[in-house]
N, C-alpha and C positions, 0 to 999 in steps of 0.2 A: 528464422523466426523474428519477428519484431512487435517491440511493446511500446504504444503511443499512450503517455500519461498527458493528462488533460485536466481543466477545472481547477486551477490555480489562479491566485489573484491577491488584493490588496483588501482587507475588512479589518473592521474595528474588533477590538476585544471584546466577546460574548458571542459572536457571529457566528455562522455555519457557512460550510463551502463542502461541495459533495466532488472528489476528486474521480475520475475514472480510468482504465487503463484497458485499450484494447489489444488484444493480441493478434495477427495475422502472419501471412506468410506461411512457410513451412509449419504443419501442426506440432505442437511438442508432446503431443499425447494426451495423457493425464497429468495434472501436474499440482504441483499448490503455489498459488499466488501470495507474495508478498509485498508488503509497502516498508519502506525504511525512508529516512530523511538526514539530511545534513544541515543543521544550524550553522549560524556565521559563527567560525572559528571553532567548531567542534567536528569530531568525526560522526561519520554516517552511522546510523543507529536503527536498530529494529524499532518497527511500530505495530505491525498487525499481521495475520497469514490466516489465509483461508482453506480449508481442505478441496479438493476436486469436486467433491458433492456439495460442497457448502455447509454440512452440517457441523464441522467442526472449524471454530475460531480461536484466536490467540491474540492477545494484545499485550503491550508492554503495559507497565503498572502507570504510569503517567498519563496515558490516554483511555485508560479502563473507564468505561461510564460515560465516555466523552464520544469517543471514535466508534463507528460501526464498519466493518467491513462486509460485504456481499458481493455476490454475483447473480448473472442473469439466470434465471432457472433452466433457459435452454441453454445449455453447455456449448453449442456450436457458435454462440455469440461470441463467447470467451472476450467477456467483457466482466471486469472488477471493479467496483466502485468503494470508496473509503468517503462514508459519510463523518464529518468532524464538526462537532456542535461545541458551543461554549469555547470558542476558540481562545488561547491565551497568548500573549506575546511571545513566551516562550517556546509556541509551536511553531514560530516564524523558522522557514528552513526550505530548500528543496527536497520535494518527494519524488520518491524513485520506486516503481513496481518493478518485480522481478520474477520470475519464473524458477521454480525447482522441479526438476521433470520427475523425479521420485515423489510418489505420494505417501512414502512414509511417514508419519506424524509423529515427530519428537521434539519436544519444545525447546531443547537446548539448541538442538541442531536447526530448528526453524530461526532462530534468534542470531544465527551467524551468516554473514554476506560470502563467504564460501561456498554455502549450500544451494545456492543459486546458479544457474545457468544461463539465464538471458536476463539484461536489464533495458529498462526505457531510459528516455535521456533526462528524464525530471520535469516537474512543475513547480515553481516558484509559489509559495504560501507566504504572505507578509500579514501579519496581525500587528495593527497599531493599539498602543493603549489610550 
């Protein structure tokens, strides 16, 4: 299973970006997709997650209302997006997508990096003030 994250870049505060994560290779079956990020000098942290059917989403408090996680309606496309609006300098980080092979939806579990089985290489988002 390979995950390819894309869409990062350098933007000013208040701008928007849309990240994408494409899943390819051996199918992971049904899964939960999560986004994490690691800011400068910080540990990697949970950002958002979406269920296999796309009906359930979950966000960390700092991005609630600004970020939206979504996926193609056609699950065969295996692509998940993270729409990021009203970006702040504090959002500067390398963003990683990850796949959890279990579809069990438990919020505390979704926040844990150990719950995910496959990871992408990361895409850098830099927000200037």
